[in-house]
Backbone as numpy.savetxt, mean C-alpha at the origin, in Angstrom:
# Nx Ny Nz CAx CAy CAz Cx Cy Cz
-0.44 -5.80 -26.24 0.35 -5.44 -25.55 -0.08 -4.00 -24.92
-0.57 -3.31 -25.54 -0.77 -2.31 -25.83 -2.48 -2.30 -24.93
-3.29 -3.03 -24.90 -3.94 -3.15 -24.39 -4.05 -3.73 -22.71
-3.16 -4.16 -22.62 -2.37 -4.34 -21.13 -2.15 -3.29 -20.43
-1.30 -2.61 -21.29 -0.47 -1.44 -20.81 -1.68 -0.22 -20.21
-2.29 -0.41 -21.42 -3.78 0.89 -20.76 -4.67 0.64 -19.90
-4.79 -0.86 -19.99 -5.77 -1.52 -18.70 -4.86 -1.19 -17.39
-3.43 -1.39 -17.02 -2.96 -1.13 -16.27 -2.51 0.43 -15.76
-2.91 1.13 -16.38 -2.60 2.46 -16.69 -4.26 2.72 -16.40
-5.06 2.78 -16.62 -6.71 2.76 -16.07 -6.91 2.40 -14.53
-6.01 1.46 -14.50 -6.34 0.95 -12.87 -5.86 1.52 -12.11
-4.39 1.99 -12.11 -3.55 2.75 -11.76 -4.18 4.20 -11.68
-4.71 4.94 -12.70 -5.06 5.82 -12.14 -6.44 6.46 -11.16
-7.45 5.00 -11.16 -8.17 4.95 -10.27 -7.54 4.23 -9.25
-7.06 3.73 -9.08 -6.25 3.85 -7.63 -5.47 4.94 -6.95
-5.07 5.94 -7.80 -4.60 6.73 -7.24 -5.50 7.94 -6.97
-6.75 8.03 -7.56 -7.87 8.72 -7.36 -8.26 8.31 -6.34
-8.88 7.50 -5.98 -9.45 6.88 -4.83 -8.57 7.13 -3.36
-7.42 6.96 -3.43 -6.55 7.05 -1.88 -6.26 8.46 -2.09
-6.41 9.22 -3.24 -5.61 10.69 -3.18 -7.43 11.68 -2.78
-8.57 10.70 -2.48 -9.82 11.18 -1.65 -9.35 11.00 -0.27
-8.99 10.31 0.24 -7.94 9.99 2.10 -7.09 11.03 2.23
-6.21 11.21 1.33 -5.35 11.98 1.81 -3.98 11.29 1.27
-3.87 9.75 0.50 -3.16 9.23 0.57 -2.83 8.71 -0.93
-1.15 8.39 -1.21 -0.86 7.71 -2.61 -0.70 5.95 -2.05
-0.44 5.62 -3.61 -0.46 4.17 -2.97 1.14 3.61 -2.43
1.87 3.93 -2.42 3.01 3.90 -1.43 2.61 4.12 0.14
2.18 5.03 0.36 1.67 5.55 2.08 0.38 4.55 2.15
-0.13 4.48 1.53 -1.04 3.40 1.31 -0.75 1.84 2.07
0.32 1.53 0.92 0.67 -0.13 1.45 1.91 0.14 2.59
2.50 1.00 2.87 3.16 1.26 4.07 2.08 1.14 5.29
0.86 1.66 5.11 0.35 1.36 6.43 -0.20 0.69 6.17
-0.75 -0.39 5.46 -1.41 -1.56 5.35 -0.55 -2.44 6.25
0.93 -2.11 5.29 1.99 -3.34 6.07 2.46 -3.30 7.55
1.91 -2.11 8.42 2.10 -1.52 9.65 0.55 -2.30 10.32
-0.73 -2.29 9.45 -1.80 -2.94 9.99 -1.76 -3.89 10.14
-0.97 -4.83 9.07 -1.05 -6.31 9.04 0.30 -6.97 10.43
1.03 -6.30 10.35 2.01 -6.58 11.60 1.75 -6.48 12.91
0.63 -5.43 13.37 0.19 -5.73 14.36 0.90 -4.92 15.67
2.13 -4.44 15.26 3.29 -3.60 15.87 4.26 -2.98 15.21
4.54 -2.09 15.57 5.89 -1.18 15.20 6.09 -2.18 14.35
7.30 -1.72 13.23 8.15 -2.40 12.44 9.39 -1.60 12.60
10.36 -2.33 12.02 12.11 -1.88 12.20 11.58 -1.21 10.80
12.75 -0.68 10.28 12.50 0.18 9.06 12.96 -0.82 7.90
13.81 -1.48 8.28 14.27 -2.50 7.57 13.26 -3.66 7.22
12.60 -3.48 7.99 11.85 -5.24 7.83 10.65 -4.09 7.16
10.07 -3.31 7.11 8.69 -2.34 7.10 9.57 -2.39 4.77
10.91 -2.19 4.76 11.14 -2.00 3.64 11.58 -3.38 2.74
11.80 -4.36 3.69 11.74 -5.91 3.43 10.30 -5.97 3.07
9.12 -5.67 3.82 8.07 -6.05 3.00 7.39 -5.66 1.59
8.02 -4.67 2.01 7.30 -3.24 0.71 8.09 -3.87 -0.57
9.34 -4.73 -0.43 10.28 -4.85 -1.31 10.77 -3.24 -1.94
11.23 -2.89 -1.04 11.77 -1.43 -1.36 13.34 -0.96 -0.69
14.22 -0.17 -1.00 15.15 -0.30 -0.57 15.10 0.69 0.82
16.37 0.50 1.39 16.57 1.45 2.79 16.54 2.61 2.80
16.94 3.42 1.87 16.55 5.28 1.59 15.34 5.18 1.25
14.61 4.72 0.12 13.40 5.03 -0.35 12.51 4.89 0.95
12.65 3.50 2.01 11.46 3.53 3.22 11.65 4.73 3.92
12.93 5.47 4.61 13.07 5.99 5.06 12.65 7.35 4.43
12.41 7.65 3.18 11.82 9.22 2.60 10.40 8.89 3.02
10.20 7.68 2.48 8.35 7.52 2.85 8.11 7.62 4.15
8.80 7.14 5.66 8.29 6.98 6.77 8.35 8.60 7.37
9.64 9.45 6.26 9.29 11.27 6.57 8.35 11.76 6.41
7.97 11.29 5.20 6.68 11.49 4.65 4.95 11.17 5.57
5.30 10.32 5.54 4.11 9.50 6.90 4.08 10.26 7.91
5.65 10.38 8.74 5.39 11.13 9.97 5.43 12.83 9.59
5.32 12.98 8.77 5.15 14.45 8.53 3.48 14.50 8.59
2.78 14.00 7.64 1.53 13.91 7.75 0.62 13.50 9.02
1.52 12.53 9.80 0.72 12.27 11.24 0.41 10.99 11.29
0.71 10.20 10.61 0.25 8.56 10.09 0.84 7.94 10.84
2.34 8.23 11.32 3.28 7.20 11.79 4.32 8.13 12.86
4.83 7.49 13.81 6.19 7.85 14.12 7.07 7.23 14.63
8.09 7.68 14.48 9.35 6.93 14.79 9.00 6.33 16.27
9.59 4.92 16.89 10.02 4.94 18.22 11.11 4.15 18.45
11.77 3.97 19.21 13.12 2.97 19.55 12.47 1.38 19.29
13.76 1.13 19.32 12.94 -0.83 19.34 13.87 -1.00 20.75
13.18 -1.61 21.57 12.91 -2.14 22.84 14.43 -3.22 22.90
14.79 -3.91 21.68 15.85 -4.48 21.98 17.17 -4.45 20.74
16.84 -3.09 20.48 17.98 -2.81 20.23 18.11 -1.22 19.89
18.76 -0.51 20.62 18.60 0.87 20.70 19.36 1.74 19.52
20.16 1.01 18.48 20.46 1.33 17.30 19.27 1.13 15.99
18.11 0.39 16.48 17.36 0.66 15.78 16.17 1.38 15.77
15.59 1.99 14.47 14.10 2.85 14.90 13.11 2.06 13.92
11.95 2.04 14.97 10.32 1.11 14.23 9.28 2.27 13.89
8.74 2.19 12.89 7.84 2.92 12.86 6.06 2.46 13.46
5.61 3.09 13.95 4.36 2.91 14.57 3.35 3.92 13.98
1.84 3.00 13.57 0.73 4.01 13.54 -0.02 4.12 14.76
0.04 6.29 13.87 -0.88 6.89 14.99 -1.91 6.71 15.02
-3.50 6.69 15.69 -4.41 6.89 15.41 -4.87 7.38 14.28
-4.63 8.40 13.73 -4.49 9.00 12.22 -4.58 8.28 11.53
-3.11 7.26 11.42 -2.74 6.49 10.50 -3.72 5.16 10.43
-3.99 4.84 11.33 -5.20 3.72 11.47 -6.26 4.36 11.21
-6.57 5.48 11.10 -7.90 6.05 10.20 -7.97 5.61 8.88
-6.88 6.28 8.56 -6.61 6.96 6.96 -6.51 5.43 6.05
-5.73 4.04 7.17 -5.89 3.02 6.23 -6.90 2.46 6.18
-7.66 2.43 7.13 -8.77 1.62 6.78 -9.97 2.31 6.35
-10.05 3.94 6.11 -10.80 4.52 5.18 -10.13 4.22 3.34
-8.45 3.95 3.64 -8.11 3.50 2.22 -8.54 1.95 2.19
-8.73 1.32 2.96 -8.71 0.25 2.64 -10.35 0.31 1.86
-11.36 0.45 2.58 -12.73 0.71 2.04 -12.83 0.93 0.73
-12.25 1.98 0.29 -11.94 2.64 -1.30 -11.19 1.66 -2.10
-10.27 1.20 -1.53 -9.97 -0.28 -2.03 -10.53 -1.74 -2.58
-11.39 -1.95 -1.55 -12.70 -2.83 -1.53 -13.48 -2.47 -2.49
-14.14 -1.40 -2.69 -15.24 -0.71 -3.53 -14.36 -1.01 -5.26
-13.41 -0.58 -4.97 -12.38 -0.29 -6.56 -12.71 -1.78 -6.92
-12.13 -2.68 -5.96 -12.13 -4.43 -6.55 -13.28 -4.86 -6.84
-14.39 -4.15 -6.42 -16.06 -5.11 -6.54 -16.33 -4.72 -7.95
-15.63 -2.78 -8.04 -15.77 -2.24 -9.33 -15.07 -3.22 -10.55
-13.92 -3.24 -10.63 -13.67 -4.12 -11.65 -13.85 -5.53 -11.83
-14.06 -6.07 -10.64 -14.87 -7.53 -10.80 -15.86 -7.04 -11.34
-16.57 -6.54 -11.15 -17.95 -6.15 -11.62 -17.71 -6.20 -13.14
-16.80 -5.96 -14.10 -16.76 -5.30 -14.84 -16.25 -6.70 -15.72
-15.27 -7.03 -15.10 -14.48 -8.40 -15.74 -15.68 -9.94 -15.62
-16.96 -9.62 -14.97 -17.63 -11.12 -14.86 -17.83 -11.64 -15.77
-17.72 -11.09 -16.73 -18.40 -11.62 -18.18 -17.06 -12.75 -18.65
-16.31 -12.74 -18.20 -14.85 -13.19 -19.01 -14.32 -14.59 -17.87
-13.67 -15.49 -18.79 -13.20 -16.69 -17.85 -12.39 -16.01 -17.17
-12.31 -15.88 -15.56 -11.24 -15.80 -14.39 -9.94 -16.23 -14.92
-9.83 -17.73 -14.67 -8.89 -18.33 -14.66 -8.02 -18.33 -16.21
-8.75 -17.99 -17.34 -7.98 -17.97 -18.40 -7.24 -16.40 -18.00
-7.77 -15.70 -17.42 -7.47 -13.97 -17.26 -6.28 -14.43 -16.39
-6.10 -15.22 -15.41 -5.04 -14.71 -14.65 -4.01 -16.06 -14.89
-4.42 -16.58 -15.66 -3.04 -17.99 -16.62 -2.14 -16.79 -17.40
-2.98 -16.10 -18.31 -2.37 -15.09 -19.49 -2.05 -13.91 -18.41
-2.43 -13.22 -17.66 -1.17 -12.29 -16.72 -0.20 -12.80 -16.03
-0.01 -14.10 -15.11 0.98 -14.78 -14.94 1.96 -15.02 -15.57
1.60 -15.30 -17.05 2.48 -15.46 -17.97 3.37 -14.50 -18.30
2.69 -13.56 -18.11 3.70 -11.67 -18.28 4.65 -11.64 -16.93
4.23 -12.16 -15.63 5.25 -12.11 -15.17 6.66 -12.35 -14.98
């Protein structure tokens, strides 16, 4: 069990370090990625659902993203009571830089695990979920 935890912490630390190089945290990168994938501004409630977090957390996260100039709040054209999060050009740029770093980290981890039975590892990890 401790090996799994140490491995998870090591990967998490590497994620944090990689994203920090482009001024992002894992939650910020995740939110920006969901907005890129959506291809349009998302209602905060929809963004929260896609990130599987509660509305109050998404409000704080969008506050931080907005303060960093990565998103802006826009009115929902279909519902005046709703607010949407829209990517800014800087947000798109940072997400792309983060995605490139994540791809490099993914390749690095995959290379380190290349000598093991991938299917056996996936089965073992899925049993823990």
